[in-house]
NUGUKE-971467 format. One line per field, with one value per atom (N, C-alpha, C, O): residue number from 1; atom name; x, y, z. Coordinates in steps of 0.2 Angstrom, whole numbers. Example, Ala and Ser with C-alpha at 12.3 -4.5 7.8 and 13.67 -1.06 7.14 Angstrom:
BEGIN
i c(1,1,1,1,2,2,2,2);
at c(N,CA,C,O,N,CA,C,O);
px c(66,62,66,71,64,68,64,67);
py c(-28,-22,-16,-17,-11,-5,0,6);
pz c(39,39,39,42,35,36,39,40);
***
This chain:
BEGIN
i c(1,1,1,1,2,2,2,2,3,3,3,3,4,4,4,4,5,5,5,5,6,6,6,6,7,7,7,7,8,8,8,8,9,9,9,9,10,10,10,10,11,11,11,11,12,12,12,12,13,13,13,13,14,14,14,14,15,15,15,15,16,16,16,16,17,17,17,17,18,18,18,18,19,19,19,19,20,20,20,20,21,21,21,21,22,22,22,22,23,23,23,23,24,24,24,24,25,25,25,25,26,26,26,26,27,27,27,27,28,28,28,28,29,29,29,29,30,30,30,30,31,31,31,31,32,32,32,32,33,33,33,33,34,34,34,34,35,35,35,35,36,36,36,36,37,37,37,37,38,38,38,38,39,39,39,39,40,40,40,40,41,41,41,41,42,42,42,42,43,43,43,43,44,44,44,44,45,45,45,45,46,46,46,46,47,47,47,47,48,48,48,48,49,49,49,49,50,50,50,50,51,51,51,51,52,52,52,52,53,53,53,53,54,54,54,54,55,55,55,55,56,56,56,56,57,57,57,57,58,58,58,58,59,59,59,59,60,60,60,60,61,61,61,61,62,62,62,62,63,63,63,63,64,64,64,64,65,65,65,65,66,66,66,66,67,67,67,67,68,68,68,68,69,69,69,69,70,70,70,70,71,71,71,71,72,72,72,72,73,73,73,73,74,74,74,74,75,75,75,75,76,76,76,76,77,77,77,77,78,78,78,78,79,79,79,79,80,80,80,80,81,81,81,81,82,82,82,82,83,83,83,83,84,84,84,84,85,85,85,85,86,86,86,86,87,87,87,87,88,88,88,88,89,89,89,89,90,90,90,90,91,91,91,91,92,92,92,92,93,93,93,93,94,94,94,94,95,95,95,95,96,96,96,96,97,97,97,97,98,98,98,98,99,99,99,99,100,100,100,100,101,101,101,101,102,102,102,102,103,103,103,103,104,104,104,104,105,105,105,105,106,106,106,106,107,107,107,107,108,108,108,108,109,109,109,109,110,110,110,110,111,111,111,111,112,112,112,112,113,113,113,113,114,114,114,114,115,115,115,115,116,116,116,116,117,117,117,117,118,118,118,118,119,119,119,119,120,120,120,120,121,121,121,121,122,122,122,122,123,123,123,123,124,124,124,124,125,125,125,125,126,126,126,126,127,127,127,127,128,128,128,128,129,129,129,129,130,130,130,130,131,131,131,131,132,132,132,132,133,133,133,133,134,134,134,134,135,135,135,135,136,136,136,136,137,137,137,137,138,138,138,138,139,139,139,139,140,140,140,140,141,141,141,141,142,142,142,142,143,143,143,143,144,144,144,144,145,145,145,145,146,146,146,146,147,147,147,147,148,148,148,148,149,149,149,149,150,150,150,150,151,151,151,151,152,152,152,152,153,153,153,153,154,154,154,154,155,155,155,155,156,156,156,156,157,157,157,157,158,158,158,158,159,159,159,159,160,160,160,160,161,161,161,161,162,162,162,162,163,163,163,163,164,164,164,164,165,165,165,165,166,166,166,166,167,167,167,167,168,168,168,168,169,169,169,169,170,170,170,170,171,171,171,171,172,172,172,172,173,173,173,173,174,174,174,174,175,175,175,175,176,176,176,176,177,177,177,177,178,178,178,178,179,179,179,179,180,180,180,180,181,181,181,181,182,182,182,182,183,183,183,183,184,184,184,184,185,185,185,185,186,186,186,186,187,187,187,187,188,188,188,188,189,189,189,189,190,190,190,190,191,191,191,191,192,192,192,192,193,193,193,193,194,194,194,194,195,195,195,195,196,196,196,196,197,197,197,197,198,198,198,198,199,199,199,199,200,200,200,200,201,201,201,201,202,202,202,202,203,203,203,203,204,204,204,204,205,205,205,205,206,206,206,206,207,207,207,207,208,208,208,208,209,209,209,209,210,210,210,210,211,211,211,211,212,212,212,212,213,213,213,213,214,214,214,214,215,215,215,215,216,216,216,216,217,217,217,217,218,218,218,218,219,219,219,219,220,220,220,220,221,221,221,221,222,222,222,222,223,223,223,223,224,224,224,224,225,225,225,225,226,226,226,226,227,227,227,227,228,228,228,228,229,229,229,229,230,230,230,230,231,231,231,231,232,232,232,232,233,233,233,233,234,234,234,234);
at c(N,CA,C,O,N,CA,C,O,N,CA,C,O,N,CA,C,O,N,CA,C,O,N,CA,C,O,N,CA,C,O,N,CA,C,O,N,CA,C,O,N,CA,C,O,N,CA,C,O,N,CA,C,O,N,CA,C,O,N,CA,C,O,N,CA,C,O,N,CA,C,O,N,CA,C,O,N,CA,C,O,N,CA,C,O,N,CA,C,O,N,CA,C,O,N,CA,C,O,N,CA,C,O,N,CA,C,O,N,CA,C,O,N,CA,C,O,N,CA,C,O,N,CA,C,O,N,CA,C,O,N,CA,C,O,N,CA,C,O,N,CA,C,O,N,CA,C,O,N,CA,C,O,N,CA,C,O,N,CA,C,O,N,CA,C,O,N,CA,C,O,N,CA,C,O,N,CA,C,O,N,CA,C,O,N,CA,C,O,N,CA,C,O,N,CA,C,O,N,CA,C,O,N,CA,C,O,N,CA,C,O,N,CA,C,O,N,CA,C,O,N,CA,C,O,N,CA,C,O,N,CA,C,O,N,CA,C,O,N,CA,C,O,N,CA,C,O,N,CA,C,O,N,CA,C,O,N,CA,C,O,N,CA,C,O,N,CA,C,O,N,CA,C,O,N,CA,C,O,N,CA,C,O,N,CA,C,O,N,CA,C,O,N,CA,C,O,N,CA,C,O,N,CA,C,O,N,CA,C,O,N,CA,C,O,N,CA,C,O,N,CA,C,O,N,CA,C,O,N,CA,C,O,N,CA,C,O,N,CA,C,O,N,CA,C,O,N,CA,C,O,N,CA,C,O,N,CA,C,O,N,CA,C,O,N,CA,C,O,N,CA,C,O,N,CA,C,O,N,CA,C,O,N,CA,C,O,N,CA,C,O,N,CA,C,O,N,CA,C,O,N,CA,C,O,N,CA,C,O,N,CA,C,O,N,CA,C,O,N,CA,C,O,N,CA,C,O,N,CA,C,O,N,CA,C,O,N,CA,C,O,N,CA,C,O,N,CA,C,O,N,CA,C,O,N,CA,C,O,N,CA,C,O,N,CA,C,O,N,CA,C,O,N,CA,C,O,N,CA,C,O,N,CA,C,O,N,CA,C,O,N,CA,C,O,N,CA,C,O,N,CA,C,O,N,CA,C,O,N,CA,C,O,N,CA,C,O,N,CA,C,O,N,CA,C,O,N,CA,C,O,N,CA,C,O,N,CA,C,O,N,CA,C,O,N,CA,C,O,N,CA,C,O,N,CA,C,O,N,CA,C,O,N,CA,C,O,N,CA,C,O,N,CA,C,O,N,CA,C,O,N,CA,C,O,N,CA,C,O,N,CA,C,O,N,CA,C,O,N,CA,C,O,N,CA,C,O,N,CA,C,O,N,CA,C,O,N,CA,C,O,N,CA,C,O,N,CA,C,O,N,CA,C,O,N,CA,C,O,N,CA,C,O,N,CA,C,O,N,CA,C,O,N,CA,C,O,N,CA,C,O,N,CA,C,O,N,CA,C,O,N,CA,C,O,N,CA,C,O,N,CA,C,O,N,CA,C,O,N,CA,C,O,N,CA,C,O,N,CA,C,O,N,CA,C,O,N,CA,C,O,N,CA,C,O,N,CA,C,O,N,CA,C,O,N,CA,C,O,N,CA,C,O,N,CA,C,O,N,CA,C,O,N,CA,C,O,N,CA,C,O,N,CA,C,O,N,CA,C,O,N,CA,C,O,N,CA,C,O,N,CA,C,O,N,CA,C,O,N,CA,C,O,N,CA,C,O,N,CA,C,O,N,CA,C,O,N,CA,C,O,N,CA,C,O,N,CA,C,O,N,CA,C,O,N,CA,C,O,N,CA,C,O,N,CA,C,O,N,CA,C,O,N,CA,C,O,N,CA,C,O,N,CA,C,O,N,CA,C,O,N,CA,C,O,N,CA,C,O,N,CA,C,O,N,CA,C,O,N,CA,C,O,N,CA,C,O,N,CA,C,O,N,CA,C,O,N,CA,C,O,N,CA,C,O,N,CA,C,O,N,CA,C,O,N,CA,C,O,N,CA,C,O,N,CA,C,O,N,CA,C,O,N,CA,C,O,N,CA,C,O,N,CA,C,O,N,CA,C,O,N,CA,C,O,N,CA,C,O,N,CA,C,O,N,CA,C,O,N,CA,C,O,N,CA,C,O,N,CA,C,O,N,CA,C,O,N,CA,C,O,N,CA,C,O,N,CA,C,O,N,CA,C,O,N,CA,C,O,N,CA,C,O,N,CA,C,O,N,CA,C,O,N,CA,C,O,N,CA,C,O,N,CA,C,O,N,CA,C,O,N,CA,C,O,N,CA,C,O,N,CA,C,O,N,CA,C,O,N,CA,C,O);
px c(-92,-97,-101,-97,-105,-108,-106,-103,-108,-106,-109,-107,-117,-125,-122,-124,-119,-117,-111,-112,-107,-102,-104,-101,-108,-113,-115,-113,-120,-121,-120,-122,-112,-108,-106,-108,-102,-102,-106,-103,-112,-118,-117,-118,-116,-119,-112,-106,-113,-108,-105,-106,-96,-90,-87,-84,-85,-81,-74,-74,-69,-62,-60,-60,-57,-56,-47,-43,-46,-42,-34,-35,-29,-25,-18,-15,-16,-11,-6,-8,3,7,11,12,16,21,26,28,30,36,40,40,44,50,56,57,61,64,70,71,74,77,76,80,69,65,61,57,60,54,53,58,47,46,46,44,49,50,47,45,43,38,32,26,34,31,26,20,29,24,21,16,24,17,12,7,12,6,3,-3,5,0,-4,-10,-1,-3,-9,-15,-6,-14,-17,-22,-18,-21,-28,-34,-22,-28,-30,-35,-30,-31,-39,-43,-39,-45,-50,-55,-47,-52,-53,-59,-49,-52,-57,-61,-57,-63,-67,-71,-69,-75,-78,-82,-74,-77,-78,-81,-75,-77,-85,-90,-85,-92,-96,-101,-89,-93,-96,-100,-91,-94,-102,-106,-103,-108,-113,-112,-120,-127,-128,-127,-130,-130,-124,-124,-120,-111,-111,-114,-107,-106,-102,-101,-99,-96,-99,-98,-106,-110,-111,-109,-115,-117,-112,-114,-105,-102,-100,-98,-98,-95,-98,-96,-108,-109,-110,-112,-109,-111,-105,-106,-98,-93,-92,-88,-95,-96,-100,-100,-106,-110,-108,-111,-103,-99,-92,-92,-88,-81,-77,-75,-75,-72,-64,-59,-64,-57,-54,-59,-46,-44,-37,-34,-35,-29,-24,-27,-17,-11,-8,-6,-8,-4,2,1,7,15,13,10,16,16,23,26,24,30,29,26,33,34,27,22,27,22,15,9,16,11,7,2,11,10,4,-1,6,3,-4,-9,-2,-9,-14,-19,-13,-17,-19,-24,-15,-19,-24,-27,-26,-31,-36,-41,-36,-44,-46,-42,-53,-53,-55,-58,-52,-49,-43,-40,-43,-38,-30,-29,-28,-20,-20,-25,-18,-13,-7,-4,-4,4,6,4,11,14,20,21,23,32,34,37,33,37,33,34,29,26,17,15,16,11,6,8,-1,-5,-11,-14,-13,-18,-25,-23,-31,-37,-41,-41,-46,-50,-57,-58,-62,-70,-69,-66,-72,-73,-76,-81,-73,-74,-74,-68,-80,-82,-75,-71,-75,-69,-64,-58,-69,-67,-66,-65,-67,-70,-64,-65,-58,-52,-51,-49,-53,-50,-45,-41,-43,-36,-31,-30,-30,-24,-23,-18,-26,-25,-25,-23,-26,-27,-19,-16,-17,-10,-5,1,-5,0,2,-2,8,9,8,8,4,5,11,12,14,21,24,23,31,36,35,38,31,31,34,30,38,43,48,53,48,48,54,56,56,60,60,60,61,64,69,72,72,79,80,85,77,79,69,64,70,67,58,58,54,50,50,54,47,49,42,36,42,36,31,33,22,18,15,14,14,13,7,4,5,1,-6,-7,-10,-17,-19,-23,-15,-15,-15,-11,-22,-23,-15,-10,-17,-11,-15,-17,-15,-12,-7,-1,-11,-4,-3,-8,3,3,5,10,2,5,9,10,16,23,25,31,20,21,22,26,17,16,22,25,22,28,23,21,21,17,21,26,19,24,22,16,23,23,14,10,15,9,3,-2,2,-1,-4,-10,1,2,-2,-3,-4,-4,-12,-17,-13,-21,-23,-27,-19,-22,-22,-28,-18,-19,-24,-28,-25,-33,-39,-44,-38,-45,-45,-49,-40,-38,-41,-45,-38,-44,-49,-52,-53,-60,-64,-69,-62,-65,-64,-69,-58,-60,-66,-71,-63,-71,-76,-80,-77,-85,-86,-92,-81,-82,-83,-89,-80,-79,-88,-91,-90,-93,-94,-89,-99,-102,-96,-92,-96,-91,-81,-77,-80,-75,-72,-68,-77,-75,-74,-69,-80,-79,-72,-68,-71,-64,-56,-51,-59,-53,-51,-46,-57,-59,-55,-51,-57,-54,-48,-45,-44,-38,-33,-27,-39,-33,-32,-26,-37,-34,-27,-22,-27,-17,-17,-20,-12,-14,-7,-4,-5,3,2,-4,8,8,13,19,14,18,16,11,21,22,24,28,17,16,22,23,25,29,24,18,29,25,21,15,25,24,15,10,14,10,3,-3,5,0,-8,-13,-6,-12,-17,-23,-16,-18,-23,-29,-17,-22,-28,-32,-27,-32,-38,-44,-36,-42,-47,-53,-42,-42,-53,-57,-54,-61,-59,-63,-54,-52,-54,-54,-54,-57,-51,-45,-53,-45,-50,-55,-45,-43,-43,-39,-46,-44,-45,-50,-41,-39,-43,-42,-46,-49,-44,-46,-39,-33,-33,-32,-35,-36,-30,-29,-23,-17,-12,-13,-7,2,-3,1,-7,-8,-15,-20,-13,-18,-25,-25,-31,-36,-38,-37,-43,-43,-37,-38,-30,-26,-28,-30,-27,-26,-20,-14,-23,-17,-16,-10,-22,-20,-25,-31,-24,-29,-28,-23,-34,-35,-36,-39,-33,-33,-33,-28,-40,-38,-44,-49,-44,-50,-50,-47,-56,-57,-60,-59,-64,-68,-63,-63,-58,-53,-46,-42,-45,-40,-31,-31,-27,-19,-20,-19,-20,-15,-9,-8,-5,2,7,5,13,17,18,22,12,16,20,19,26,32,32,37);
py c(-1,2,10,14,11,17,23,21,27,33,32,30,31,31,25,25,17,14,17,17,19,21,27,26,33,36,33,33,28,22,21,21,20,14,21,22,25,30,36,40,34,36,31,32,25,23,21,20,21,22,17,12,21,17,16,19,7,4,0,-1,0,-4,-11,-13,-15,-20,-21,-23,-19,-20,-26,-31,-26,-30,-28,-23,-31,-31,-36,-41,-33,-39,-37,-31,-43,-42,-42,-44,-37,-35,-34,-29,-39,-38,-34,-33,-31,-28,-34,-33,-38,-41,-46,-51,-46,-53,-53,-58,-48,-47,-50,-51,-52,-58,-55,-49,-61,-60,-56,-54,-50,-47,-51,-50,-55,-62,-66,-67,-67,-72,-68,-70,-61,-58,-54,-52,-53,-53,-56,-55,-66,-72,-73,-75,-72,-73,-65,-65,-62,-55,-57,-55,-60,-61,-68,-68,-72,-78,-76,-79,-70,-68,-65,-65,-63,-59,-64,-63,-72,-76,-78,-79,-79,-83,-79,-82,-72,-69,-70,-73,-67,-70,-74,-74,-81,-87,-89,-94,-86,-88,-90,-87,-95,-95,-90,-88,-86,-79,-74,-69,-74,-67,-69,-64,-75,-77,-79,-81,-78,-80,-76,-71,-77,-74,-73,-69,-73,-74,-65,-61,-66,-62,-56,-52,-55,-53,-51,-46,-55,-53,-46,-44,-43,-38,-31,-25,-34,-29,-30,-26,-37,-38,-38,-39,-39,-35,-26,-24,-25,-16,-16,-12,-17,-15,-20,-17,-24,-25,-21,-21,-19,-16,-9,-7,-5,2,0,-5,4,2,-4,-4,-8,-13,-10,-11,-8,-5,-9,-13,-11,-12,-8,-6,-8,-5,-9,-15,-10,-13,-10,-5,-9,-8,-14,-20,-10,-16,-15,-11,-21,-19,-27,-31,-26,-31,-29,-25,-34,-36,-35,-37,-31,-28,-26,-26,-24,-21,-28,-29,-32,-37,-42,-45,-42,-46,-43,-45,-35,-33,-32,-31,-31,-32,-43,-45,-45,-54,-54,-59,-49,-51,-48,-51,-46,-43,-46,-48,-48,-52,-51,-46,-58,-57,-66,-70,-64,-72,-71,-69,-73,-75,-78,-82,-78,-80,-83,-78,-87,-87,-92,-98,-87,-89,-95,-98,-93,-98,-93,-96,-88,-83,-79,-76,-78,-70,-73,-79,-68,-68,-59,-53,-62,-57,-59,-65,-54,-55,-51,-46,-52,-47,-48,-53,-43,-39,-39,-35,-42,-40,-30,-26,-29,-23,-19,-21,-11,-6,1,3,5,12,15,14,20,21,25,25,30,33,29,32,23,21,13,7,16,9,9,14,2,1,4,4,6,11,3,2,0,-4,-4,-7,-3,-4,4,4,8,15,18,21,17,20,15,15,9,6,10,14,10,14,9,3,15,14,12,6,18,17,11,8,12,8,-1,-4,-3,-8,-10,-13,-9,-11,-15,-15,-20,-26,-27,-23,-34,-38,-44,-46,-47,-53,-53,-50,-60,-62,-64,-62,-70,-74,-73,-72,-73,-73,-79,-85,-76,-82,-88,-86,-95,-100,-102,-99,-106,-107,-108,-110,-107,-107,-114,-117,-115,-124,-125,-120,-130,-135,-132,-133,-130,-128,-123,-124,-117,-112,-108,-107,-101,-96,-91,-91,-88,-82,-75,-73,-72,-62,-60,-60,-58,-54,-47,-44,-45,-38,-34,-35,-29,-22,-20,-16,-22,-22,-14,-13,-9,-4,1,7,-2,3,2,-3,5,5,7,13,2,2,-1,-4,1,0,-8,-8,-13,-17,-19,-23,-12,-13,-12,-14,-7,-6,-11,-11,-14,-20,-25,-29,-28,-33,-31,-34,-24,-22,-26,-31,-23,-25,-32,-34,-37,-42,-45,-49,-42,-45,-42,-45,-36,-35,-40,-44,-42,-47,-54,-57,-56,-62,-62,-67,-56,-57,-56,-59,-51,-53,-59,-62,-63,-71,-76,-80,-73,-78,-75,-78,-69,-67,-69,-71,-69,-72,-79,-80,-85,-91,-96,-96,-100,-104,-106,-109,-106,-113,-117,-117,-121,-131,-128,-130,-122,-120,-117,-118,-114,-109,-115,-115,-120,-126,-131,-133,-131,-134,-131,-133,-126,-120,-119,-120,-118,-115,-123,-123,-130,-134,-136,-140,-133,-134,-128,-127,-125,-120,-114,-111,-113,-107,-106,-102,-110,-111,-106,-107,-99,-95,-92,-93,-87,-87,-79,-77,-74,-68,-66,-65,-64,-66,-57,-54,-54,-48,-49,-50,-48,-48,-44,-38,-48,-43,-38,-38,-34,-28,-30,-28,-37,-36,-40,-37,-44,-47,-43,-45,-39,-35,-35,-37,-30,-25,-32,-29,-38,-44,-46,-47,-47,-49,-46,-50,-38,-33,-34,-32,-35,-35,-43,-44,-47,-55,-56,-61,-54,-52,-58,-62,-58,-60,-54,-48,-57,-51,-47,-50,-40,-35,-29,-27,-28,-23,-17,-17,-12,-4,-3,-5,2,7,13,15,16,20,25,31,24,32,34,40,34,36,36,39,33,32,29,23,32,29,29,32,29,28,33,36,32,37,34,27,36,34,29,31,22,20,16,11,15,12,4,1,0,-7,-10,-10,-13,-16,-22,-24,-28,-35,-37,-34,-43,-46,-52,-53,-58,-64,-68,-67,-73,-81,-86,-89,-88,-98,-99,-96,-107,-110,-111,-108,-117,-121,-115,-114,-111,-106,-104,-103,-102,-99,-102,-104,-101,-106,-100,-94,-104,-101,-96,-98,-89,-84,-84,-84,-85,-83,-91,-93,-93,-96,-94,-90,-100,-98,-99,-101,-97,-96,-89,-87);
pz c(-121,-117,-117,-116,-118,-120,-113,-108,-115,-109,-106,-100,-108,-102,-98,-92,-100,-95,-91,-85,-93,-91,-83,-78,-85,-80,-74,-68,-77,-73,-66,-60,-70,-64,-61,-55,-65,-59,-54,-51,-54,-49,-44,-38,-45,-40,-32,-34,-29,-23,-25,-28,-22,-25,-20,-16,-22,-16,-19,-25,-15,-18,-15,-9,-19,-17,-13,-17,-8,-4,-3,0,-7,-8,-4,-6,1,4,0,-1,-1,-3,1,2,3,8,5,0,9,5,11,13,13,17,14,8,20,17,14,8,16,14,12,11,10,7,3,2,0,-6,-11,-14,-14,-18,-26,-28,-31,-38,-40,-35,-46,-48,-50,-50,-53,-58,-53,-53,-49,-43,-40,-38,-38,-33,-39,-36,-46,-49,-50,-49,-52,-52,-43,-41,-42,-31,-32,-31,-35,-34,-37,-35,-42,-46,-45,-45,-43,-39,-35,-34,-30,-23,-24,-19,-33,-34,-33,-30,-40,-40,-34,-33,-29,-22,-18,-14,-18,-15,-18,-15,-26,-26,-30,-34,-25,-26,-17,-16,-14,-8,-4,-5,-1,1,3,1,7,12,10,12,0,-6,-8,-9,-8,-11,-9,-3,-11,-8,-3,-5,4,11,13,18,12,14,18,16,22,26,23,27,16,12,6,3,4,0,-3,-8,2,-1,-2,-3,0,-2,-7,-11,-9,-18,-21,-27,-20,-24,-28,-33,-21,-24,-26,-30,-25,-28,-36,-39,-38,-45,-47,-53,-45,-46,-52,-57,-48,-50,-53,-56,-52,-55,-51,-45,-56,-50,-50,-54,-45,-42,-39,-36,-38,-34,-34,-39,-25,-23,-21,-19,-20,-18,-14,-16,-9,-4,0,1,2,5,13,16,16,22,24,21,30,32,39,43,40,48,52,50,58,62,58,60,52,46,47,49,44,42,43,40,49,57,58,59,58,59,55,57,48,42,45,45,46,45,51,52,55,60,56,58,53,49,44,40,43,40,31,29,28,23,22,25,16,13,10,5,13,13,7,8,2,-4,-5,-5,-5,-9,-14,-16,-16,-24,-20,-15,-27,-25,-18,-14,-18,-12,-10,-5,-14,-14,-9,-9,-5,-1,-1,0,-4,-4,0,0,4,9,3,-1,2,0,5,8,5,9,6,2,8,7,4,7,-1,-1,2,5,3,6,6,5,7,1,2,6,-5,-7,-2,-3,3,9,15,20,15,22,23,25,21,22,30,33,35,40,41,36,49,49,47,41,50,51,42,40,36,31,27,21,29,27,27,23,35,35,31,33,25,22,16,12,16,9,2,1,-3,-11,-13,-15,-14,-16,-13,-9,-18,-18,-17,-12,-21,-24,-30,-33,-32,-37,-36,-31,-40,-39,-44,-48,-43,-52,-49,-43,-57,-57,-58,-63,-51,-52,-59,-62,-63,-68,-73,-70,-78,-84,-84,-84,-83,-79,-83,-88,-84,-88,-92,-91,-95,-101,-97,-91,-99,-95,-96,-101,-88,-86,-90,-93,-91,-98,-92,-86,-96,-93,-89,-85,-90,-87,-90,-95,-89,-93,-91,-88,-95,-97,-98,-103,-94,-93,-98,-97,-103,-106,-104,-103,-102,-101,-107,-110,-108,-113,-112,-108,-117,-119,-118,-116,-119,-121,-115,-115,-107,-101,-97,-98,-94,-90,-82,-81,-77,-70,-66,-67,-62,-55,-52,-53,-50,-49,-45,-46,-39,-38,-40,-37,-47,-52,-57,-59,-59,-61,-57,-62,-52,-47,-48,-50,-47,-49,-54,-54,-61,-66,-67,-69,-66,-67,-63,-65,-57,-54,-57,-57,-61,-66,-69,-68,-75,-80,-77,-80,-72,-69,-68,-69,-66,-66,-71,-71,-77,-83,-86,-88,-86,-88,-84,-85,-77,-75,-77,-80,-76,-80,-87,-89,-91,-98,-98,-101,-96,-95,-94,-88,-98,-96,-90,-88,-87,-80,-80,-76,-85,-84,-82,-79,-87,-86,-79,-74,-80,-73,-66,-63,-65,-61,-61,-56,-68,-69,-66,-65,-67,-67,-58,-55,-56,-48,-45,-41,-48,-44,-45,-42,-51,-50,-48,-48,-44,-38,-44,-43,-50,-52,-56,-55,-61,-63,-68,-74,-67,-72,-71,-66,-77,-79,-80,-81,-78,-80,-85,-83,-92,-95,-100,-99,-103,-107,-115,-119,-115,-124,-130,-129,-134,-139,-140,-139,-142,-146,-152,-154,-156,-163,-160,-162,-157,-154,-151,-149,-150,-144,-148,-146,-156,-157,-160,-160,-161,-162,-156,-155,-151,-144,-141,-138,-143,-140,-147,-146,-151,-158,-156,-157,-153,-153,-150,-151,-149,-145,-138,-138,-134,-130,-121,-122,-118,-113,-112,-112,-111,-112,-106,-106,-103,-96,-100,-105,-99,-100,-95,-92,-93,-84,-85,-91,-82,-81,-79,-79,-78,-78,-74,-75,-66,-59,-57,-52,-59,-57,-62,-65,-63,-68,-75,-78,-78,-85,-87,-85,-94,-97,-97,-97,-96,-99,-103,-108,-103,-109,-109,-114,-106,-109,-108,-103,-115,-112,-110,-112,-105,-100,-99,-98,-100,-99,-103,-102,-108,-111,-107,-104,-106,-104,-110,-115,-109,-111,-109,-107,-109,-104,-105,-106,-104,-105,-111,-115,-114,-121,-125,-131,-121,-125,-132,-138,-126,-132,-134,-129,-139,-143,-142,-143,-141,-139,-145,-151,-143,-147,-150,-156,-144,-145,-139,-134,-142,-140,-133,-131,-129,-122,-117,-111,-119,-116,-113,-110);
***
């Protein structure tokens, strides 16, 4: 992307896609489960009828996608989670993870129920290593050299899923949506990562607003018949 195109994006009104992950003190979700659920949440709101055509969220979604596709993940539990659930949005569940995604809001115009939620504290772990990638699932490969919080990584997997959706032909989109957006998040090996970023697959390059340097490659997205698998899906 040229600097001119980047400047044009920055000159547009800026919006952010809010995501809230439920993290109860005594029952936090596994990290990979949360990452995959956040990615599917982004796909769900992109394809929801309210985000399309003359839908009630369509203008906000279009304005958000015309500028930088910023996403911010906050955490909630107990009464905070219940209050977040009263706002218009979509709750997506994984194996145990729950993520609620909301229509985009102006960068400085968060609803008060969401603005007071914490961004920090989303450090999650995987009690056991993720298993093999399910047959037919897209894969969001994480950069093995970056150390990001779970919340930051959830935003990055959401970006990766969105870029893959944009890159897919209509037939692949239809099939993926009808299947319920099967996907897996896995960390690439250091040896394989350079080839992945040069493969022509969709690559997320972070703007560098938080945690990592601008331009860092965070996720490579692989999925659909258009893209032959590049790595063993384990």
